[in-house]
N, C-alpha and C positions, 0 to 999 in steps of 0.2 A: 904795297903789297894788295893784290887783287883778291877780292872775295871770290870763292867758286861758285860757279853757276849750278842749278839744279841738273842740268846735262852732264856737267864734268862729274857730278857726284854719282849719277846714274852710270856713266862709262866706267868709273872707277870700280864701282860695285858690280857691274857686269864682267869686268876683267877679273876680280875675285872669284865670281862663280865660275867662269870658264877654267881657270887654275885649279880650283879646288875640285871641281867635277872631272877634269883630266886626271887628276891624282886618284880620285875615287874609281874611276874606270880601269886604271892600271892595277889598283889593289884588287878590284872585282876580277879582272883578268887572272891575276897571280892565285888568288884564292880559289877560284874555280878550277883552275889548271891543277892545283895541289889537291882539291877534292877528288879529281878525276885521276889522280895518280901521275901528274905530269913527271916525265923524266927529261933527260937532256934535250932531246928533240921535240917533246911534245907541245911546247910552247908555240909552235908553228901553227897548231889547230886553233888556238884561242887568239891568236894576233889578227886584228881587224874585224872580228865578231862584234856584232852590236851588243848594247847592253841588254836588251830583251833576249837576245840568243843566249848569252852568258848566263842570264839569271834563270831562264827556263831550263837549260841544261845544268846549272848548279842546283836546281831544286830535283831534277831527276837523279843526279848523283847521290844527293842527300837521302832521296827516297831508298836508294840502294843500301846506303849505309845504314838507314834505319831499319831495313829488312834484316841485313846481317848483323843486327845490333852492334855495330862497331863501336858505339859510344853511347852514353846515356842520353835519352829522348830530350832531356833540357838543352843539351848541347845542339842538337839538330834543330831544335825550336829558336834557338838563339841566332844561329846561323841564317836560318829561314827569315827571321825578323829582320835582320840585317840586310838580307838580300831584297825583301820587300820594300824597305826604307830605300834602298839604293834605287829601286825601279821607280820609286815616287819621286825622289830628288831628280833623276834623269828625266822624267816625263815633264816635270815643270821646268827643268833647265832648258829643254828642248823647245818649250813654248816660249820662254823669255829670251832665249839666245837667238831663235830664228823669228821672233815676233817682230811685228811692225809697231814702233812706239810712237805715240803722239801725246800731245797735251790734253786733246779732247777725243771724243768718240767719233768715229766715221759714221755718217749718215743718221745720227741720232739713235744709234743702236743702244740697247741695255747691256751694260758691262757685268761680267760676273764680279762678285765681291773679291776682295784682296785674298790672296792665297794662304797668308800666315796671319798669326797674331802677334806680328811685330808691334813695337813701340809706335805710337802715334807718330805720323811723319807727314809733313806738309808737301814732301816732294812726291806727289802722285802723278802716276801717267797712266794712259790706256794703251794696252798691249793687244794688238790683233794678230791672230793667227795667219801666218803668211802663206800656207798650204791649205788652200780652201777645200779641196777635195776631201780633207779629212774632217770638214765640217767648219763652219764660221764661228769663232769665238772671239769675245773680247773681253778683257779682264782689267780691273783696275790693280795696279801694283805699285807700290811705293819703293823708293830706294831702300828702306829698311828692310823690306821684303826680301830683296835680292841679297842682301847682306846676310838676313838670317838663313837663306836657302845655302849660301855659300858656307855658312858655319855648320849647318846641318850635314853638308856634303863632306867637310873635314872629320865631324864626329863619327858619321857612318863609315868613312875610310878607316878610322882607328878601330871602330868596332868590329869591321869584317875580319881584321886580322886577329883582334883579341878573341873573338867567337872561334875562329878556326883553331887558334893556339890552344883555347881551353879544351875544346874536342879533342885534340891530338894528345893533351896533356891526360885527360880521363881516359883515352884509350890505352896509352901507354902504360898509365897506372894500373889498368885492369889487366894488361899483359903481364906487367911485373908481379902482380899478386898471383896470377895464374901459374907463373913460372916458379915463384916461391912455394907455391902449394904442391907443385910436381916434384920438388926436391925434398 
């Protein structure tokens, strides 16, 4: 039996991240579509949209729901927090997935510190931004950091649905109470 290399561990972790964030984006698209009142054909508007677009428009819809007092403020805050976490995960995911990975820094640059407070990990790499027109960044990233980000993506995927469901339940509960009072 052959011991796995650090690169094998990295590639496995990046695969976990890609799968977890694909599921996160699918859930984001679903929740934002439902927030906007998605009906049978409405899904076409949300397909292919970027995470940034979905989050921006999700927050806009939440603002309208807040103005209409559709559900209690804490429900809007919970969904907003989940959207913010989704955005944070997606941005770091993009850097890691589209980055240029090396064992050492390019040209003696200074790398940003590791992105997460994961367990100590000897499998540390230097990731360099591959799209230089957005600025040149280089960051230390451990395999454990990639796994932690994949876990965070799975957690926020669950939270997006739970936050939306809680808001709808609060709204329906208010409507049920209003109907009962009218009777």
